[in-house]
N, C-alpha and C positions, 0 to 999 in steps of 0.2 A: 775383458777388463780394460778400463781406461787407464793407460799408463802415464797420463799427464796429471801431475799433482804437485803441490809444494812440499809434501811430507809423506814419506812412506814409513809405516810402523808395522808391528806384528799383525795388527787387525786389517791393514789396508794394502800390504805388499803382495805381489804375486807369489803363489806357492813355490815357484821355482827359485825365488830369490832368497839366498841364505843370509844376506845382510839384515841385521835387526832393524835399523832405521836409517833413513836418509832425509835430509831436509835443509832448510836454511835458517839463519838467525840474523837478527838486526839489533844493534845497541846504539841508540841515538844519543848524541851529546846533550840534547834537550832533556834527557832523563832516561836512564836505563836501569833495569833491575836484572840481577842474575843470581844464581844459587850455586854454592860450592857443592859438588856432587861427584859421584863415581859410578862405574858400571861394572857388570860382570863380564863385559866384553871390551875390546879395545875401541877407542874412538879417534877419528881424524877430524880436524877442523881445517878447512882451506879458507884463508882470509882473502876475500875478494876485494874489499875496499876498507880503507881506514887504518888507524894506528892505535895500539893499546899495549897493555901489559897483562899477561896471563900467568896463572899458577898451574904448573903441571910437573910431575916427577919430583915433587918436593921443593921446587924453586921457581922464582919468578923470571919471566922472559919477555922482552919486547917483541911485538909482532906487528906486521904491516902487510899491506896488499901483496899477494904472491907467496906468503908464508904458509907452510903446512905445520900444524901442531899435532903431534902424535902422542896419544896418551894410552898407557898400558892399562889393561883391566885392573880394577881395584885402586888405581891412583886417583886421588881427588884432584879436580881441575876446576878453574874458575877464571873469570875476567875480574881483575882487581882494579884496573884503571883504564880509561880510554882517553885518547887525545884528539881523535877524529871519529866521526860516526863509523861503526864497524858493520860490515855486511860479510857474511860468511856462509859456508856450507858445512854440514856435519855428516859423517858416516859412522854408524856403530857397526862393527865388523861382523858380528854374528854371535849368537849365544852358545856358550858351552852347554853341555848336558847339565840340567838342573839350574841353568842361569836364570836371571831375572831381567826382563826387559825394562827399560826406562831408567830414570835417575834414582840413585840410592844415596842416602845421607848418613853422615856420622852422628848428627844430632838434630833436634828440632830447629835450632837457630839456622843451620845450613838449609834446612827444608824451607824455611820462611823466606830465604833469599835476602839480598841486600841491594841498596842503591850502589851502582858502580860509580866510583869517583871519577869526575871529569877534571882534567888538568891540562896545562899547556904541554906541548911536546918537550920532554926533558933535553937538556943540552947534550947528554951522552947517548941519545937515541940514534941508532945506526941508520942514517939516511941512505937510500939507494933508489935508483931508477927501477920502475916496474915495467917489464916488457909488455907491450900491448898485444 
């Protein structure tokens, strides 16, 4: 099996890998779309580059390069605003028995996705240096 890819999912992952999915995401300030969703497993996002605001655990949080967003199974999560182009990696941790792979939605509006608002970096955004 070729283990070099940009996305692993239940159809493409090695049989020994219990992680549901691994891949990357990109939200460009020139125009980005995202959908509010949840999973039957936990999901981790590692922000590689950029700045934005996410919804997870019922509240909004600023994120920037170097941050790890940890979302519990069943919690809706979303990018609600970006201030710089975002590049990130995601890991879905593994399906429980009778779990469902992929994105799950509360309603058809969530499934359709939305344009992610692009805005200037807010004055209260916590600036910090990112270790190289």
